[in-house]
C-alpha positions in Angstrom: -6.3 29.2 3.5 -5.0 27.5 0.5 -7.4 25.2 -1.4 -6.0 21.7 -2.8 -7.5 21.1 -6.4 -7.7 18.3 -8.7 -5.2 17.7 -11.5 -6.9 16.9 -14.6 -5.5 16.8 -18.2 -2.3 18.2 -17.2 -3.5 21.3 -15.0 -5.2 22.2 -11.7 -8.8 22.6 -11.6 -11.4 23.3 -8.8 -13.8 21.0 -10.6 -17.6 21.3 -10.8 -18.6 21.1 -7.1 -18.6 23.3 -4.1 -17.9 20.7 -1.4 -14.5 20.7 0.4 -12.8 18.8 3.2 -10.4 19.9 6.1 -6.8 19.0 5.9 -5.2 19.2 9.3 -1.7 19.2 10.6 -1.9 16.5 13.0 0.9 18.0 15.2 -0.9 21.1 15.9 -4.4 19.8 15.6 -5.1 23.0 13.2 -6.7 22.9 9.9 -4.1 24.1 7.3 -6.0 23.6 3.9 -9.2 22.9 2.3 -9.3 20.2 -0.3 -12.0 20.0 -3.1 -14.2 17.0 -3.1 -14.9 15.5 -6.7 -18.4 15.1 -8.1 -19.3 12.5 -10.5 -18.8 15.1 -13.3 -15.3 15.8 -12.1 -14.5 12.0 -12.2 -16.0 12.0 -15.7 -13.6 14.8 -16.8 -10.5 12.8 -15.3 -11.6 9.6 -17.0 -12.2 11.3 -20.2 -8.7 12.9 -20.3 -7.2 9.6 -19.5 -9.1 7.9 -22.0 -8.1 10.3 -24.8 -4.5 10.1 -23.6 -4.5 6.4 -23.8 -5.2 6.4 -27.6 -1.6 7.9 -28.2 0.3 6.7 -24.9 -0.7 3.0 -25.4 1.1 3.4 -28.8 4.1 5.1 -27.5 7.5 3.2 -27.8 8.9 1.3 -25.0 11.9 3.8 -25.2 9.6 6.8 -24.8 8.0 5.2 -21.7 11.1 4.4 -20.2 12.6 7.6 -20.8 9.8 9.4 -18.9 10.2 6.9 -16.0 14.0 7.6 -15.9 13.4 11.4 -15.7 10.7 10.9 -13.1 12.9 8.8 -11.1 15.6 11.6 -11.1 13.2 14.3 -10.2 11.7 12.3 -7.3 15.3 11.4 -6.2 16.0 15.2 -6.0 12.9 16.3 -4.3 12.8 13.6 -1.6 12.9 16.3 1.2 10.1 18.3 -0.4 7.9 15.3 -0.6 8.6 14.2 3.0 7.6 17.7 4.2 4.4 17.3 2.7 3.9 13.9 3.9 5.0 14.9 7.5 2.8 18.1 7.7 -0.3 16.3 6.7 0.1 12.6 7.9 2.2 13.6 11.0 4.9 11.1 10.5 8.6 12.2 11.2 10.5 13.4 8.5 13.0 10.5 8.4 10.1 8.0 8.3 8.4 10.1 5.5 11.7 10.2 3.5 12.0 6.4 3.9 8.4 6.1 2.4 9.5 8.1 -0.6 12.6 6.0 -1.0 10.6 2.8 -1.1 8.3 4.4 -3.7 11.5 5.3 -5.8 12.3 1.4 -5.7 9.0 0.8 -7.8 9.8 3.8 -10.2 13.2 2.2 -10.7 11.6 -1.2 -11.3 9.2 0.4 -13.8 12.2 1.8 -15.6 12.9 -1.9 -16.5 9.5 -2.2 -18.3 11.0 -3.2 -21.8 12.4 -6.4 -20.0 9.3 -7.1 -18.1 7.0 -7.0 -21.1 8.8 -9.3 -23.1 6.7 -11.9 -24.9 7.0 -15.5 -25.9 7.7 -17.0 -29.3 7.2 -20.6 -30.6 8.8 -21.2 -34.0 7.3 -23.7 -36.4 4.6 -24.8 -33.9 3.1 -26.5 -37.0 4.4 -26.6 -40.4 4.8 -23.0 -41.5 3.1 -21.8 -38.5 4.4 -19.6 -35.7 2.9 -18.8 -32.4 3.7 -15.8 -30.3 2.4 -13.8 -27.3 2.7 -10.4 -26.0 0.9 -8.2 -23.3 -1.1 -5.0 -23.9 -2.3 -2.3 -21.7 -5.7 -2.4 -20.2 -6.8 1.3 -20.8 -7.8 3.6 -18.0 -6.7 2.4 -14.6 -7.7 3.9 -11.3 -5.9 3.8 -7.8 -7.6 4.5 -4.5 -5.1 4.8 -1.8 -4.9 5.4 2.0 -3.7 8.1 4.3 -0.8 6.2 5.9 1.5 6.1 3.0 0.4 9.2 0.8 3.6 9.0 -1.3 4.6 5.5 -1.4 1.3 3.4 -1.9 0.4 5.5 -5.0 3.8 4.9 -6.3 3.2 1.2 -5.9 0.5 1.6 -8.7 0.8 4.3 -11.2 4.5 3.9 -12.2 3.9 0.2 -13.2 0.6 0.9 -14.8 1.8 4.1 -16.8 5.0 2.2 -17.9 2.8 -0.7 -19.2 0.9 1.9 -21.4 -2.1 2.5 -19.3 -3.4 5.9 -18.3 -4.2 6.6 -14.7 -6.7 8.3 -12.2 -5.6 8.5 -8.7 -8.1 9.1 -5.8 -5.6 9.7 -2.8 -6.9 10.0 0.8 -8.4 13.4 1.4 -6.7 13.6 4.7 -3.2 14.1 3.1 -3.6 15.0 -0.6 -0.8 17.4 -1.4 2.0 14.8 -2.1 -0.1 13.2 -5.0 -0.4 16.7 -6.5 3.2 17.4 -6.2 4.2 14.2 -8.1 1.7 15.0 -10.9 3.7 18.1 -11.6 6.8 16.1 -11.5 5.5 13.8 -14.0 4.7 16.4 -16.3 8.1 17.9 -15.8 9.3 14.4 -16.6 7.8 14.6 -20.1 4.6 12.6 -19.5 1.9 13.7 -21.9 -1.3 15.5 -20.3 -4.0 13.3 -19.3 -2.0 10.1 -18.8 -1.8 10.9 -15.0 -4.8 12.5 -13.3 -5.6 13.2 -9.6 -9.2 13.6 -8.2 -9.6 14.2 -4.6 -12.8 13.2 -2.8 -14.6 10.8 -0.5 -17.2 8.0 -1.3 -18.8 9.9 -4.1 -15.6 9.9 -6.1 -14.8 6.2 -5.3 -18.3 5.1 -6.4 -18.0 7.2 -9.7 -14.7 5.4 -10.4 -16.1 1.9 -9.7 -19.1 2.4 -11.9 -17.5 4.3 -14.6 -17.7 2.2 -18.0 -14.2 3.6 -19.3 -12.2 2.5 -16.2 -10.8 -0.9 -17.0 -9.0 -1.7 -13.6 -8.8 -0.4 -9.9 -6.2 -0.8 -7.4 -7.0 -0.2 -3.7 -5.3 -0.2 -0.3 -7.2 0.3 2.8 -9.4 -1.3 5.5 -10.9 -4.8 5.0 -14.6 -3.6 4.9 -13.8 -0.9 2.2 -11.4 -3.4 0.2 -14.4 -6.1 0.0 -16.6 -3.2 -1.1 -14.2 -2.1 -3.9 -13.7 -5.8 -4.9 -17.4 -6.4 -5.0 -18.4 -3.3 -6.9 -15.6 -3.1 -9.3 -16.4 -6.9 -10.2 -20.0 -6.1 -10.6 -19.1 -3.2 -13.1 -16.8 -5.4 -15.1 -13.5 -4.2 -13.8 -10.2 -6.0 -13.0 -9.6 -5.3 -9.1 -6.9 -5.8 -6.7 -7.9 -4.7 -3.2 -5.5 -5.0 -0.4 -7.2 -4.8 3.2 -6.5 -4.7 6.7 -4.1 -6.6 8.9 -3.3 -7.9 12.4 0.3 -8.7 12.1 2.0 -10.9 14.6 5.4 -11.7 15.6 6.3 -14.7 17.6 9.4 -14.5 19.8 11.0 -17.8 20.9 13.0 -18.3 24.2 16.0 -19.0 22.1 15.7 -15.5 20.3 18.0 -12.6 21.3 15.4 -11.0 23.2 17.3 -7.6 23.4 17.4 -7.6 19.6 13.7 -8.7 19.2 12.5 -6.2 21.8 14.3 -3.4 19.8 12.9 -4.4 16.6 9.3 -5.1 18.1 9.4 -1.5 19.5 10.3 0.1 15.9 7.6 -2.2 14.2 4.9 -1.2 16.6 5.4 2.3 17.2 7.2 3.7 13.9 4.8 6.0 12.1 2.6 5.8 15.3 1.5 2.3 14.3 -0.2 3.6 11.2 1.2 1.0 8.9 -0.6 -2.0 7.3 2.7 -4.0 8.1 3.1 -2.8 11.6 3.5 -5.4 14.4 0.4 -5.2 16.6 0.6 -8.6 18.3 3.7 -10.0 20.0 3.2 -13.7 20.7 5.6 -14.6 23.5 6.4 -18.6 23.4 7.2 -20.4 26.5 9.4 -18.7 29.0 10.1 -15.7 26.7 7.2 -13.6 28.0 8.2 -11.8 31.2 11.7 -11.0 30.2 10.4 -9.6 26.6 7.8 -7.5 28.3 10.2 -5.8 30.6 12.5 -5.1 27.6 9.8 -3.7 25.4 8.4 -1.6 28.3 11.8 0.0 28.7 12.3 0.7 24.9 8.7 1.9 24.5 9.3 4.4 27.3 12.4 5.8 25.6 10.7 6.4 22.3 10.8 10.3 21.7 7.4 11.6 20.7 6.8 14.9 19.1 6.1 17.0 15.9 7.2 15.2 12.7 9.1 18.3 11.9 11.3 18.0 14.9 14.5 16.2 14.1 14.5 14.7 17.6 11.1 13.1 17.2 11.1 9.2 16.5 7.4 9.0 16.4 4.7 11.7 15.5 0.9 12.1 16.1 -1.8 10.0 14.7 -3.6 11.3 11.7 -6.8 12.8 13.2 -8.8 13.6 16.4 -11.1 10.7 15.6 -8.3 8.2 15.2 -6.6 9.4 18.5 -10.1 8.8 20.2 -10.8 5.4 18.6 -7.2 4.1 19.7 -7.6 5.4 23.3 -11.0 3.7 23.4 -9.4 0.3 22.4 -6.8 0.6 25.1 -9.6 1.3 27.6 -11.4 -1.8 26.3 -8.4 -3.9 26.7 -7.8 -2.7 30.2 -11.5 -3.4 31.1 -11.5 -6.8 29.6 -8.6 -7.8 31.8 -5.4 -7.1 29.8 -2.5 -5.4 31.9 -1.5 -1.9 30.7 2.2 -1.7 31.2 3.0 1.2 29.1 0.2 3.8 29.0 0.2 6.3 26.0 -3.1 7.7 26.7 -3.6 11.4 27.5 -0.2 12.3 26.1 0.7 16.0 25.9 3.7 17.2 23.9 4.8 20.6 25.1 4.1 23.2 22.5 1.6 21.0 20.7 -0.9 20.5 23.2 -3.8 20.4 20.7 -2.0 17.9 18.6 -3.2 14.1 17.9 -0.9 12.5 20.1 -1.0 8.9 21.5 2.1 7.6 23.3 3.5 4.1 22.9 1.3 1.7 24.7 2.0 -2.0 25.7 -0.7 -4.3 26.9 0.4 -7.6 28.5 -1.7 -10.8 29.1 -3.9 -10.0 26.2 -6.4 -12.8 25.1 -7.7 -13.4 21.5 -11.3 -12.6 22.5 -10.5 -9.0 23.6 -11.4 -6.2 21.3 -7.7 -4.9 21.3 -6.5 -8.1 19.8 -9.6 -8.7 17.3 -9.6 -5.3 15.8 -7.2 -3.5 13.7 -6.1 -0.7 15.9 -3.9 1.3 13.4 -2.2 3.0 16.3 0.9 2.8 18.6 -0.4 -0.2 20.6 1.4 -3.5 21.0 -0.5 -6.4 22.5 1.4 -9.2 24.1 -0.1 -12.7 24.0 1.3 -15.8 25.6 1.5 -19.2 23.9 3.2 -22.5 25.1 4.6 -23.7 22.0 5.7 -22.8 18.4 2.7 -24.8 16.9 0.3 -23.1 19.3 1.6 -19.6 18.1 1.3 -20.8 14.4 -2.2 -21.9 15.1 -3.1 -18.6 16.7 -1.9 -16.7 13.7 -3.8 -19.1 11.3 -7.1 -18.7 13.2 -6.9 -14.8 12.6 -9.0 -13.6 9.6 -6.1 -11.5 8.5 -3.1 -12.8 6.6 -0.9 -9.7 5.8 2.4 -10.1 7.2 4.1 -11.9 10.3 7.5 -12.6 11.7 9.4 -15.0 14.0 12.4 -14.2 16.2 14.5 -17.2 16.7 18.0 -18.6 16.4 16.5 -22.1 15.3 16.5 -22.6 11.7 14.2 -25.6 12.2 11.7 -23.5 14.0 12.0 -20.8 11.3 11.4 -23.1 8.6 8.4 -24.8 10.3 7.0 -21.3 10.9 7.4 -20.1 7.2 5.8 -23.3 5.8 3.1 -23.3 8.5 1.6 -19.8 8.7 -1.1 -18.7 6.2 0.0 -15.2 5.3 1.4 -13.4 2.4 4.5 -12.1 3.7 6.9 -13.6 6.3 10.0 -12.1 8.2 12.6 -14.3 9.8 14.2 -12.0 12.5 12.8 -9.1 10.3 9.7 -7.7 11.9 8.4 -5.7 8.8 8.9 -7.9 5.7 7.8 -5.6 3.0 9.3 -7.2 -0.1 11.6 -5.1 -2.5 10.1 -3.6 -5.7 11.0 -6.6 -7.7 8.6 -8.9 -5.6 5.2 -8.3 -5.2 3.5 -7.1 -2.0 0.3 -8.5 -0.8 -1.5 -10.8 1.8 -3.8 -13.7 2.1 -7.3 -14.1 3.5 -9.0 -11.0 4.6 -5.9 -8.9 3.7 -6.5 -9.3 -0.1 -9.4 -9.4 -2.3 -8.5 -10.4 -5.9 -5.8 -12.6 -7.2 -2.9 -10.3 -7.9 -0.6 -8.5 -5.3 0.6 -5.1 -6.0 3.9 -4.0 -7.9 6.6 -6.4 -9.0 5.8 -9.2 -11.5 2.2 -9.5 -10.4 1.8 -5.7 -10.8 2.8 -6.0 -14.3 0.5 -8.9 -14.9 -2.4 -7.0 -13.3 -1.9 -3.9 -15.5 -1.7 -5.8 -18.7 -3.4 -8.6 -20.6 -2.0 -11.3 -22.9 -2.5 -11.5 -26.6 -1.6 -14.7 -28.5 -1.0 -14.8 -32.1 -0.8 -17.9 -34.6 0.6 -16.7 -38.0 1.1 -18.5 -41.3 2.7 -16.9 -44.3 2.0 -19.2 -47.2 4.1 -18.8 -50.2 2.2 -16.9 -52.9 2.3 -19.6 -55.4 1.5 -22.5 -53.3 -2.3 -23.1 -52.3 -2.9 -24.6 -48.8 -6.1 -26.7 -48.6 -8.3 -25.4 -46.0 -10.4 -27.7 -43.8 -13.4 -27.4 -41.6 -12.4 -29.9 -39.0 -10.8 -28.6 -35.7 -7.1 -27.3 -36.4 -4.2 -29.6 -35.0 -0.6 -29.5 -35.4 1.0 -31.5 -38.3 
């Protein structure tokens, strides 16, 4: 059984410890790899390599940095299939979904290729007599990324291309559940011409995370994961003097008005709830049927959920694969049980699903619960599985209030043919990303991704313009070049423009 190692200083290493973790194929339920788990000494080695590389990389020209990014973009684009296969085998998602994940990551790499334009400063000529003022942005130093299992290629790509293009060096701690994609792109970055030590990968668990959060040479930490861990990352990172962006969990709602095209809405709800087995932070897990839309909508969603083809991610006919681990399957099915006990009506039941030829796989079928109340566990908790809860509301305003009373504020959507209702919705909901007849409103790379409330800790969203701001800091220079033969009188009073 192959062992997945760290990538430090431009080469693979087993590190200094003897702990390993299992990496499963979720479709078969069988372990396929071991992954080494980092010790604090391994994190020290990765940070030291990054710190050393920063001295020269931070001084590299914008042309050199963009050349590496353009090369990397071409390599990733040529290897989408290979990366998607690694993702599918360790995460479980179907190949088409995995390839789509890589494509969204590519968009951020392409955004980073424009870093010379993005790092332009400002200049004020003759701010005072003979005095000019200008600003520019400098890299921070060693940056770290701690990323989740659900997008093992895309979410890291939301971070390190921007950080590296800005002149930083990077240590990535991916999920130990599906670590291979990160090692693969590390090799591609080296092939693209990135100097050794600029990008490093350490695999591990809380030991590695805490070592990064506490390390004095780590300047900034980016995180995507659950809200409790996001809060921990933010608090610990700040306590140790780091800049932190920590994206947390979600409970994404879609409200469906009676004037919506219900066939259209049901199709997109099905895709948004059950794509990637619901293991997306932007998945729709709560459909709020407004007024008389409820019964017809549930009938349509039930039919479409029953038509979803569930199977191995490697099967081209599959539309939805397994969930990531046996523990995830058990938790998801437990929440469905809880919803049923608490009074929800299970109209499509994915519990106990067995896929022929993959009987040991971690499969949960598409599940629909109707008549869900906000007090139920299945509504309150982030399920992170293929479960759609249908809640009823009398009016648009009641639906907006339901969304705003939820502690999460990641993404939300409205299905309607009314521009007035859509505008009232987009201005009224307290969330970071909104879709109008678009169920998963993940913005393009030239915008920034992030939620509000308990879905984000920190003031900067990821990638896009806010990503550039997060990975750099401003420096302002006030300059005067007096003529050598002219003596300017110095003054002790506070300087003012004249």
